[in-house]
C-alpha positions as CSV (number, residue, x, y, z in Angstrom):
1,M,12.3,-44.6,4.6
2,K,9.5,-43.7,7.0
3,E,12.1,-43.0,9.7
4,K,14.1,-40.7,7.4
5,I,10.9,-38.7,6.6
6,I,10.2,-38.3,10.3
7,Q,13.8,-37.2,10.9
8,T,13.6,-34.7,8.1
9,K,10.3,-33.2,9.5
10,I,11.8,-32.9,13.0
11,F,14.9,-31.2,11.5
12,Q,12.7,-28.8,9.6
13,R,10.6,-28.0,12.7
14,I,13.8,-27.3,14.7
15,I,15.3,-24.9,12.1
16,D,11.9,-23.2,11.4
17,G,11.5,-22.6,15.1
18,F,15.0,-21.3,15.7
19,V,14.3,-17.5,15.4
20,P,10.8,-17.7,16.9
21,F,12.3,-19.5,19.9
22,L,15.0,-16.8,20.3
23,S,12.3,-14.1,20.0
24,W,10.4,-15.5,23.0
25,V,13.7,-16.0,25.0
26,F,14.8,-12.4,24.6
27,I,11.3,-11.0,25.3
28,T,11.1,-12.9,28.5
29,I,14.7,-12.5,29.7
30,P,13.8,-9.8,32.3
31,F,11.4,-12.2,34.0
32,W,13.4,-15.4,34.2
33,L,17.0,-14.0,34.5
34,S,16.5,-11.0,36.8
35,P,16.1,-13.0,40.0
36,F,19.6,-14.5,39.4
37,H,21.6,-12.1,37.3
38,P,19.9,-8.7,37.1
39,A,23.1,-6.9,36.1
40,V,23.4,-9.1,33.0
41,V,19.8,-8.2,32.1
42,A,20.5,-4.5,32.7
43,Y,23.6,-4.5,30.4
44,F,21.6,-6.5,27.8
45,I,18.8,-3.8,27.8
46,I,21.3,-0.9,27.7
47,T,23.2,-2.5,24.8
48,F,19.9,-3.1,23.0
49,D,18.8,0.5,23.5
50,L,22.2,1.8,22.3
51,Y,21.9,-0.4,19.2
52,F,18.4,1.0,18.5
53,F,19.8,4.5,18.9
54,Y,22.5,3.8,16.4
55,K,20.0,2.2,14.0
56,S,17.7,5.3,14.3
57,I,20.5,7.6,13.3
58,Q,21.6,5.3,10.5
59,T,18.1,5.0,9.1
60,V,17.7,8.8,9.0
61,Y,21.1,9.1,7.3
62,M,20.2,6.5,4.7
63,A,16.7,7.9,4.1
64,V,18.1,11.4,3.5
65,S,20.8,10.1,1.3
66,S,18.3,8.1,-0.8
67,Y,16.0,11.1,-1.0
68,K,18.8,13.3,-2.4
69,K,19.6,10.6,-5.0
70,L,15.9,10.4,-5.9
71,L,15.9,14.1,-6.6
72,Y,19.1,13.8,-8.7
73,F,17.9,10.9,-10.8
74,S,14.4,12.5,-11.3
75,K,16.2,15.1,-13.4
76,I,17.8,12.6,-15.8
77,N,16.0,11.9,-19.1
78,F,16.4,8.2,-19.3
79,A,14.0,7.9,-22.3
80,K,16.4,10.2,-24.2
81,K,19.5,8.2,-23.0
82,L,17.9,5.0,-24.2
83,S,17.8,6.3,-27.8
84,F,21.6,6.1,-27.9
85,L,21.6,2.4,-27.0
86,K,21.1,0.1,-30.0
87,K,20.1,-2.8,-27.8
88,A,17.2,-0.9,-26.2
89,K,14.7,-1.7,-28.9
90,E,15.3,-5.4,-28.4
91,I,14.4,-5.4,-24.7
92,K,10.9,-6.7,-24.0
93,H,9.0,-6.1,-20.8
94,F,6.4,-8.5,-19.4
95,I,4.5,-6.9,-16.5
96,I,2.8,-9.6,-14.4
97,I,-0.1,-8.4,-12.2
98,P,-1.1,-11.3,-9.9
99,N,-4.6,-10.6,-8.6
100,Y,-7.5,-12.2,-6.9
101,K,-10.9,-10.4,-6.4
102,E,-9.3,-7.0,-6.9
103,P,-11.7,-4.2,-7.8
104,L,-11.5,-3.3,-11.5
105,T,-10.8,0.3,-10.5
106,K,-7.6,-0.8,-8.8
107,L,-6.4,-2.8,-11.8
108,E,-7.3,0.0,-14.2
109,S,-5.4,2.5,-12.1
110,T,-2.3,0.4,-12.2
111,I,-2.6,-0.2,-15.9
112,N,-3.1,3.5,-16.6
113,S,0.2,4.1,-14.8
114,L,1.9,1.7,-17.2
115,I,0.3,3.5,-20.2
116,N,1.3,6.9,-19.0
117,N,5.1,6.2,-18.9
118,D,7.7,7.9,-21.0
119,Y,9.2,4.6,-22.3
120,T,10.2,5.1,-26.0
121,Y,9.5,1.5,-27.1
122,K,5.9,1.1,-25.7
123,K,5.2,-1.6,-28.2
124,N,7.7,-3.7,-26.3
125,L,5.4,-3.8,-23.3
126,Y,3.4,-6.9,-22.6
127,L,0.8,-7.0,-19.9
128,V,0.2,-10.2,-18.1
129,L,-3.0,-10.4,-16.1
130,A,-2.5,-13.3,-13.7
131,F,-5.9,-14.3,-12.4
132,E,-7.0,-17.1,-10.1
133,K,-9.4,-19.6,-11.8
134,R,-11.5,-19.8,-8.6
135,E,-12.5,-16.2,-8.9
136,K,-15.9,-16.2,-10.7
137,E,-15.5,-12.8,-12.2
138,A,-12.0,-13.5,-13.6
139,K,-13.0,-14.3,-17.2
140,K,-15.3,-11.2,-17.4
141,K,-12.6,-8.9,-16.0
142,S,-10.1,-10.3,-18.5
143,F,-12.4,-9.7,-21.4
144,Y,-13.1,-6.2,-20.3
145,L,-9.5,-5.2,-19.7
146,K,-8.2,-6.7,-22.9
147,K,-10.9,-4.9,-24.9
148,K,-10.2,-1.5,-23.3
149,Y,-6.4,-1.6,-23.1
150,Q,-5.2,-3.9,-25.9
151,R,-4.2,-1.0,-28.2
152,F,-1.7,0.3,-25.6
153,F,0.4,-2.9,-25.4
154,K,2.0,-5.3,-27.8
155,K,-0.1,-8.0,-26.3
156,I,-2.2,-8.6,-23.2
157,I,-1.9,-12.2,-21.9
158,A,-4.4,-13.5,-19.3
159,S,-3.6,-16.6,-17.2
160,F,-6.0,-18.4,-14.9
161,H,-4.2,-20.3,-12.2
162,Q,-5.8,-23.3,-10.6
163,L,-4.5,-24.3,-7.2
164,V,-3.1,-27.9,-7.1
165,V,-1.9,-30.2,-4.4
166,G,1.4,-29.0,-2.9
167,E,0.7,-25.3,-3.7
168,E,0.0,-22.5,-1.3
169,E,-2.5,-19.8,-2.2
170,G,-0.8,-16.5,-3.0
171,K,1.4,-14.6,-5.4
172,A,4.1,-17.2,-5.7
173,S,2.1,-20.1,-7.1
174,N,0.1,-17.7,-9.3
175,Q,3.2,-16.0,-10.7
176,T,4.9,-19.3,-11.5
177,Y,1.9,-20.5,-13.4
178,A,1.9,-17.3,-15.5
179,A,5.7,-17.4,-16.0
180,K,5.5,-20.9,-17.4
181,I,2.9,-19.7,-19.9
182,L,5.3,-16.9,-20.9
183,E,8.1,-19.4,-21.3
184,K,6.2,-21.1,-24.0
185,F,5.3,-17.8,-25.6
186,I,9.0,-16.6,-25.6
187,K,10.2,-19.9,-26.9
188,K,7.7,-19.8,-29.8
189,N,9.0,-16.4,-30.8
190,S,12.7,-17.5,-30.4
191,W,13.6,-14.6,-28.2
192,S,16.7,-14.5,-26.1
193,L,15.9,-14.8,-22.4
194,D,18.5,-12.1,-21.7
195,D,16.3,-9.7,-23.6
196,I,13.3,-10.3,-21.5
197,I,12.6,-8.3,-18.3
198,I,9.9,-9.5,-15.9
199,T,8.2,-7.0,-13.6
200,I,6.0,-8.2,-10.8
201,A,3.4,-5.5,-9.9
202,D,0.8,-5.5,-7.2
203,A,-2.7,-4.6,-8.3
204,D,-2.4,-1.2,-6.7
205,S,1.1,-0.3,-7.9
206,H,1.4,3.1,-9.6
207,F,4.7,3.2,-11.5
208,S,6.5,6.5,-11.9
209,K,6.6,8.0,-15.3
210,N,10.2,7.2,-15.9
211,Y,10.2,3.7,-14.4
212,F,10.6,1.6,-17.5
213,S,13.1,4.0,-19.2
214,Y,15.1,4.0,-16.0
215,L,14.9,0.3,-15.6
216,T,15.8,-0.5,-19.2
217,Y,18.8,1.9,-19.2
218,T,20.1,0.5,-15.8
219,Y,19.6,-3.1,-17.1
220,L,21.5,-2.5,-20.3
221,K,24.4,-0.7,-18.5
222,D,24.6,-3.5,-16.0
223,K,27.3,-6.0,-17.1
224,T,26.0,-8.7,-14.7
225,R,22.3,-8.1,-15.2
226,R,21.5,-11.8,-15.5
227,F,21.9,-12.2,-11.7
228,H,20.2,-9.0,-10.5
229,F,16.8,-7.8,-9.3
230,Y,15.8,-4.2,-9.7
231,W,13.7,-2.4,-7.1
232,A,12.3,1.1,-6.6
233,P,10.9,1.9,-3.1
234,V,7.2,1.0,-2.9
235,I,5.7,3.8,-0.8
236,L,2.2,3.7,0.7
237,Y,0.8,7.1,-0.1
238,N,-1.9,6.4,-2.8
239,N,-4.7,6.8,-0.3
240,F,-2.9,8.7,2.5
241,W,-5.6,11.1,3.6
242,Q,-8.3,8.4,3.5
243,L,-6.5,6.3,6.2
244,P,-7.3,6.1,9.9
245,I,-4.6,7.9,11.9
246,F,-3.2,4.6,13.2
247,V,-2.7,3.1,9.8
248,R,-1.4,6.5,8.4
249,I,1.4,6.5,10.9
250,Q,2.5,3.1,9.9
251,A,2.2,3.9,6.2
252,T,4.4,6.9,6.7
253,L,7.0,4.9,8.7
254,S,7.0,2.1,6.2
255,S,7.5,4.5,3.3
256,I,10.5,6.2,4.9
257,L,12.1,2.9,5.9
258,R,11.7,1.6,2.4
259,L,13.4,4.7,1.1
260,A,16.2,4.1,3.5
261,F,16.5,0.5,2.4
262,L,17.9,1.6,-1.0
263,E,21.2,2.4,0.7
264,Q,21.7,-1.2,2.1
265,K,23.8,-2.0,-0.9
266,Q,24.8,-5.8,-0.7
267,N,22.0,-6.4,1.8
268,L,19.2,-4.8,-0.2
269,I,16.4,-7.2,-1.0
270,Q,13.3,-6.2,-3.0
271,I,9.8,-5.9,-1.6
272,S,6.4,-6.3,-3.2
273,T,7.0,-4.8,-6.7
274,Y,10.2,-5.5,-8.6
275,S,11.9,-6.5,-11.9
276,T,14.4,-9.1,-12.9
277,S,15.6,-11.0,-16.0
278,F,13.6,-13.9,-17.3
279,W,16.9,-15.8,-17.6
280,L,17.4,-15.8,-13.8
281,L,13.8,-16.8,-13.1
282,K,14.1,-19.7,-15.6
283,K,17.4,-20.8,-14.0
284,I,15.9,-21.1,-10.5
285,N,12.6,-22.6,-11.8
286,Y,10.5,-19.6,-11.0
287,W,8.9,-19.0,-7.6
288,D,8.6,-21.9,-5.1
289,V,4.9,-22.7,-5.1
290,D,4.6,-23.9,-1.5
291,I,5.5,-20.6,0.2
292,I,3.5,-17.5,1.1
293,P,5.9,-14.5,1.2
294,E,7.6,-14.5,-2.2
295,D,9.6,-11.4,-2.6
296,W,12.5,-12.1,-0.2
297,H,12.1,-15.8,-1.0
298,I,12.8,-15.5,-4.7
299,Y,15.9,-13.5,-3.9
300,L,17.0,-16.3,-1.6
301,Q,16.3,-18.9,-4.2
302,A,18.6,-17.0,-6.6
303,F,21.2,-16.4,-3.9
304,F,21.6,-20.1,-2.9
305,A,22.1,-20.9,-6.6
306,F,24.6,-18.1,-7.5
307,G,25.9,-16.6,-4.2
308,N,27.0,-13.0,-4.1
309,K,26.5,-12.6,-7.8
310,V,22.8,-12.0,-6.9
311,K,22.0,-8.5,-5.9
312,T,19.1,-6.1,-5.8
313,I,20.0,-3.0,-7.7
314,P,18.3,0.2,-6.3
315,L,16.2,2.4,-8.7
316,Y,15.9,5.9,-7.3
317,T,12.4,6.5,-8.4
318,I,9.0,5.9,-6.8
319,I,6.3,3.2,-7.0
320,N,3.2,4.5,-5.2
321,S,0.9,2.0,-3.6
322,D,-2.2,1.8,-1.3
323,A,-2.0,1.3,2.4
324,V,-4.7,-0.9,3.9
325,Y,-8.1,0.7,4.0
326,S,-11.3,-1.3,4.3
327,G,-13.9,1.4,4.7
328,N,-14.2,1.5,8.5
329,L,-11.8,1.7,11.4
330,L,-12.2,-1.7,12.9
331,K,-12.1,-3.6,9.6
332,T,-9.1,-1.6,8.5
333,L,-7.2,-2.3,11.7
334,F,-8.1,-6.0,11.5
335,N,-6.9,-6.3,7.9
336,R,-3.8,-4.3,8.6
337,Y,-3.0,-6.7,11.5
338,Q,-3.5,-9.7,9.1
339,Q,-1.2,-8.1,6.5
340,E,1.6,-7.5,9.0
341,K,1.3,-11.1,10.2
342,R,1.5,-12.4,6.6
343,W,4.6,-10.3,6.0
344,A,6.2,-11.5,9.3
345,W,5.6,-15.1,8.2
346,G,8.7,-14.4,6.1
347,V,10.6,-15.7,9.2
348,S,9.9,-19.1,7.6
349,D,12.7,-18.0,5.1
350,V,15.2,-18.5,7.9
351,G,14.4,-22.2,8.2
352,Y,14.5,-22.5,4.4
353,S,18.0,-20.8,4.5
354,L,19.3,-22.9,7.3
355,K,18.4,-26.0,5.4
356,K,20.2,-24.7,2.4
357,L,23.2,-23.9,4.6
358,F,23.6,-27.7,5.3
359,T,22.2,-29.3,2.2
360,D,23.1,-27.1,-0.8
361,N,26.8,-26.8,-1.7
362,R,26.6,-24.5,-4.7
363,V,27.6,-21.5,-2.6
364,N,30.5,-21.0,-0.1
365,F,29.4,-21.9,3.4
366,W,30.5,-18.5,5.0
367,T,28.8,-16.5,2.2
368,K,25.6,-18.3,3.0
369,F,26.1,-17.9,6.7
370,K,26.5,-14.1,6.6
371,K,23.3,-13.8,4.5
372,I,21.4,-15.9,7.0
373,I,22.7,-13.8,9.9
374,F,21.3,-10.7,8.2
375,L,18.0,-12.4,7.5
376,A,17.6,-13.8,11.0
377,K,18.5,-10.4,12.6
378,N,15.8,-8.6,10.7
379,H,13.1,-11.1,11.6
380,F,14.3,-11.4,15.2
381,L,14.1,-7.6,15.8
382,W,10.6,-7.4,14.4
383,P,8.6,-8.8,17.3
384,T,11.2,-8.2,20.1
385,S,12.1,-4.6,19.7
386,F,9.0,-3.1,21.2
387,F,9.1,-5.3,24.3
388,V,12.8,-4.7,25.0
389,L,12.7,-1.0,24.4
390,T,9.5,-0.1,26.2
391,L,8.9,-2.6,29.0
392,S,12.1,-4.5,29.9
393,A,14.0,-1.7,31.8
394,S,11.2,-1.5,34.5
395,I,11.1,-5.3,35.2
396,P,14.4,-6.2,36.9
397,P,14.0,-3.7,39.8
398,I,10.4,-4.9,40.4
399,I,11.3,-8.6,40.3
400,N,14.5,-8.2,42.2
401,P,14.1,-5.6,45.0
402,V,17.7,-6.0,46.1
403,F,18.9,-5.0,42.6
404,K,16.7,-1.9,42.8
405,K,18.9,-0.6,45.7
406,T,22.0,-0.8,43.6
407,V,23.3,2.1,41.4
408,L,22.7,0.1,38.2
409,G,19.2,-0.9,39.3
410,F,18.3,2.7,40.1
411,I,19.6,4.3,36.9
412,L,18.5,1.5,34.5
413,P,14.9,2.8,33.8
414,K,16.2,6.4,33.6
415,L,19.1,5.6,31.3
416,S,16.9,3.5,29.1
417,G,14.3,6.3,28.9
418,L,17.0,8.8,28.0
419,I,18.3,6.7,25.1
420,L,14.8,6.2,23.8
421,T,14.1,10.0,24.1
422,L,17.2,10.7,22.1
423,S,16.2,8.1,19.5
424,S,12.7,9.7,19.2
425,L,14.3,13.0,18.1
426,M,14.9,11.3,14.8
427,L,11.1,11.6,14.2
428,V,11.7,15.2,13.3
429,F,13.5,14.0,10.2
430,Y,10.8,11.5,9.5
431,F,8.2,14.3,9.6
432,Y,10.2,16.3,7.2
433,L,10.9,13.4,4.8
434,D,7.2,12.4,4.9
435,I,6.2,15.9,3.6
436,K,9.0,16.0,1.0
437,L,8.3,12.5,-0.2
438,R,4.6,13.1,-0.7
439,K,5.4,16.3,-2.6
440,Q,7.2,14.2,-5.2
441,I,4.0,12.5,-6.0
442,K,2.1,15.8,-6.2
443,Q,0.4,15.2,-2.8
444,K,0.6,18.5,-1.0
445,T,0.1,19.0,2.8
446,K,-2.3,21.7,3.7
447,P,-0.9,24.0,6.4
448,Q,-3.9,23.4,8.7
449,L,-3.2,19.7,8.7
450,L,0.4,20.0,9.9
451,P,-0.5,19.9,13.7
452,F,-2.3,16.5,13.1
453,L,0.8,15.1,11.3
454,I,2.9,16.1,14.4
455,I,0.4,14.9,17.1
456,Q,0.0,11.5,15.4
457,W,3.5,10.5,16.2
458,Y,2.5,10.3,19.9
459,L,0.5,7.3,19.0
460,L,3.6,5.5,17.6
461,P,4.1,3.2,20.7
462,I,0.5,1.9,20.4
463,V,0.8,1.4,16.7
464,S,4.1,-0.3,17.0
465,F,2.7,-2.8,19.4
466,F,-0.7,-3.6,17.9
467,L,0.2,-3.3,14.2
468,S,3.8,-4.5,14.2
469,S,5.2,-6.4,17.2
470,L,2.1,-8.3,18.1
471,P,1.2,-9.7,14.6
472,A,4.9,-10.5,14.1
473,L,5.0,-12.3,17.4
474,E,1.8,-14.3,16.5
475,A,3.5,-15.3,13.2
476,H,6.6,-16.4,15.0
477,T,4.6,-18.3,17.6
478,R,2.5,-20.1,15.0
479,L,5.6,-21.2,13.2
480,L,7.2,-22.3,16.5
481,L,4.1,-24.4,17.2
482,G,3.8,-25.7,13.6
483,K,0.5,-23.9,12.9
484,K,0.5,-22.4,9.4
485,I,-1.3,-19.2,8.3
486,K,-3.4,-18.9,5.2
487,Y,-2.8,-16.3,2.5
488,K,-5.5,-13.7,2.4
489,V,-5.6,-10.9,-0.1
490,T,-5.6,-7.6,1.8
491,E,-8.7,-5.6,1.2
492,K,-8.1,-2.1,-0.1
493,V,-11.1,-0.1,-1.2
């Protein structure tokens, strides 16, 4: 028995370390392969650069396509359309806001966005404040929020999660605790699980006015809604002009990328704030409580239970959220780094998925394999792209002087630079989409600030390294070495 446990742990370490190991192999290829096969290294770098160029064009195309659809759907009166659906009045929404030491102003701002929606059946909205019991102010916050906002909801439910052995701190364990309380409440009222929609909201999520009308209409029109998640892009523009320039660039880039994600169709997976049926959550026993990143993980839990039936359905509207801001530059940069590292810890989902590939037979092997390839590719590119794109081309000619004298060795840095220059032209579209996207949330750009919005993009390589590739590489390395990270709530003031 003891030997079997040891073997299981060794197997888990191997599959957990698979992508992190590959990341280090590909980052260091120019150093250890150039002395022997520099041409192979050169072709690898050129291929990678061309792939990046293709992805840059594809991202712009998808972002523009999503933006056009966003404009189209913003003109549809979903609240009116709901009035023609008899089933609409039976749908009940439970909005879970997991939080820990969040300022009351943040929570109130999110709650106000729920109140100010155009949803016809507002008395079918239930607010669930999911506190952590270890927060001293939790009871006081609960009492205050209930007293102030009770009249706007059918019911406000407060839960106080206490961490137990085997659980990780974070949203997953908190949400599961709250969901189990809701299960008892739903059972007591004899409601059908198919009529219950759960929405997970971060404490700083500002929902668009039409979100719940749009969601409910889409849900009711969806014949296979039991197996679906629903997601609107979570953009990071709430505190845009407060942000230090380094964080502002990344907030802009993340927002545009999330807009582009809507067009991924079968490969779309929700991020941060999302909705789904209570039926699906109950079937997969809610969120695994021993993990940190929960949004992609809950999708994978459902996928490995039901296969390609599970999809994330795009909602072409906006959820506006805060980017990291902690009051001063150094603290903000530190907290932004920690947030990115926590997100990149999602690479642990690859190990989880590989284990399911071999041990769970509910879904076809090749269906699972294709999903794992998509998952692994995304996490692999996260830490490696910066190094391969910016540094790798200059290394083979330095390490191997003979190769430098060849035609390939001579043109490698120049060709790589040309491809990256062509890729960087896509930033013109990013600049345009940034202004248009913020205009949708009534955040205008003053003409005198336009030069700063252009100049800031010159800092992108620095930002990409320190606030994306480096924290992702640390997360990968920690997982490779078996050193866990701890969940820390990102400070936003």
